[in-house]
N, C-alpha and C positions, 0 to 999 in steps of 0.2 A: 357155430360156435365163435370162438372171442375175435376174431376176425374178419370182417365183410369185405367184397371186392373192393366196394368203395374204399374203403380204408386203406387199404392194401395200396391202391392207384393216389389216394393222397399223399401215402408215406415216401411212394417212392418219387412222387413228384416234389416234393419236399428234399429230399435227396439229392435228386437231379440238380436242383437251383442250385444249391448249396456246393455242391461236384462242381458248378461252371464257374461259379464265384472262385473256388480254388484256382481252377485251369486258368481262370482270364488274369490271375495273381502270377504265372508264370510258374509255380512249381509243378517239376513232373519228379519222375524215378527215374535213375539209371538206369545202364543194361544190365548190368552186376544184380541188382535186384530183380528184374524182372526172371533174368536166367536163374536164379535161385530160387523163383517162383516154381518155375520150371521144373530144377531139379526135383525140388521136393513134391511138386505132381507126380513123377513119375513112381519117385519111393514111395509114395501112398498106395498107387496103382500095382505098385509091386507085392504088396502088404494085403492086397485081393487076390493073390494070383495071378495078375493080366498078363496074357498072351496078346503081343503087341500085334496083333491082326484084326482089321475092320470086322470079319466075319465071327469074331468069337467076342466081340467087347465092342460094338459098333460106336458107341456114344463113346467110351472112355478113350477110347483110339483117336476120335475128332477132338475131343477135348484136350488134348496133351499136343495133337500138332498146332491147335492154336496157341497155348501158351509157347508153343518152340518157335513158333514165328515170329511171334511180338518179343521174345528174346533175342534177335539181332537188330532190334533197333536199336541206335543209340539212346534215346528218352523214350519215353512212356508217360502220357498226361493220365490225372486220375480220369478223366472222361472216357480214355483208350483203354483204362483196366477195368472199368464199371463194363465197358460195352463185353470185355472177354466174358467178365463173370455173368453177365446178361447173357452170352451166348452157350456158356457151359450150363446157368440154369436152365436152360431151354432143353439141353440134353438130359440134362438130370430127370426132367420132367416127363421127356418122352420114354426113358428107360423105365418111368414107375416107379423110381425108388430100384430099381435089379442092379443098378451099377452104381453100389455106394461109394465109389471112391471119388465119382466128381463132386459128391456134397463135400468129402473133405479139400478138394480141391479147391470149393466156393469158399471155405472157412478159412483156407491159406490167404487166398485175396483180400477177404475182411482183416486178417490179421496185419497182411502189410499194410493197409490203410489206417486202422489203429495204431500199430507202430511207429507209422512213421517220423521219423526225428523233426517233429514242426508242432511248435508250439502257440501258433498264431492263433489267434481267433479265429479267419478261416477255415484254418485246418481244425480245429476244434470245434467248430458247427457242423462240419464236413462229416467228422468221427458221429456226434451225437444224432444227426439223421440217418446213419447209415446204422449206426445201434439200431434207433428206431424201427428204421423200415427190415434189417435183419431180423427181429420179432415177431412183427407182423406175418414175414415169409415164412419162419419157421414154423408157426401156429396154423398157417393159410396150407401149406404144405402137409401139415401133418392132420387136418382134418378131410383135406383132399384126400387122401391114403386111406382113411377112416372110412368114408363116404362110399370109396372104391370096395375095400375089403366088406363092408356090409351088405353092397349092394350084390356081389360074388357070393353072398349066404343066404340070397331070396328071401332075406326076412328084414324089414325095418325095427324090429322090436332090439335088435342089437347094438343101435346105434349109439349111445350113451355108453356102453362098456367099452366102444370103440374110440371112443372121444378119450375115455379114461385113459386107456392104453395106448393113445397116439401123445396124450399130454406127459404118461408116465415115462415114454421114450426121451422127453426133452428134459425132464427133470433128473434122470439118469444119467443123461449124456454132456460131459463137462466141458466139452467144447460149443456146447448149445447153450445151456443155461446160464455161462458165464454172461451172456445178453441180457436179463433180466434182475431187477431187482429184487430187494427182498419183499416189499409187498406183494409182486407180480407174481414172485413163486409162493406166498402164503396163500395166493389167491386161485392157482393151479394145483396146489396140494388140497383144497377146500374141495375142486373138483373129483380128484383124485377117490380122495376118503366120503363122498359120496352126500358133503356140504351144497354142494348146488344143485338145485332138483332140476328138473326137464323142462318146466315152464320157464324157470332163469334163462337156461338156455335159449330157449326159443327167443328171450327178452334178448336177451345178447346179439344174435342175428340180428334183430330189428334197427341196430345204431346204427343211426346214420354218419355218414362219413366226417371226420373231422383230423386236424393233427392228432391229437391227444384219445384215438377211437381207441386206442388198444390199452390204455390205462381204464378208460369207462368201460370197457368191454367187461375185464379181470376182474375189475370192481362190484359189477353189478350183483354177486352174491353175498357182498360184504354186508 
């Protein structure tokens, strides 16, 4: 569907390079910012009736411990913050979305980066790179879940409907849709309304990796 594995990897590499430039500049997040992140993460977990027991919520429990340990450090670089994000994403994937609090914690990390009070060219480039990668990641995981759900039914004929449901879940989620621009949203809405054919979806999946892969993919049906 809209994102191939190569595109996600390309955008991740671009984001990592931008983050390295910020880190080399000496910019870092202070202890208070990370402790605030950990506190918000605990509040998010509580919204999902979290029980502080690894036998009940194993991945959420581990995610909270990762954030709490980092909060003990005086300074955290953007690379270290991104490493925590990757660790949380791995645990979210492991849960196959069954522990949704972790997804919200990842959003909090992204918000911390987007709202960092620095307007230098390096930080702005890092924000843009993270935004592009976040969009690809959201779409990639939504399609992954759709594939799992379709496989579970034993029929491949329902995959297009599952894709539509996955995209609808992004369109109706204020925390996720904010990363997409109006052109991208319009193409996602075209898919949901049936204006993109199954043949167009197959062509999307064959797109070659590029830094602009996401926009190319979303505009195939235009």
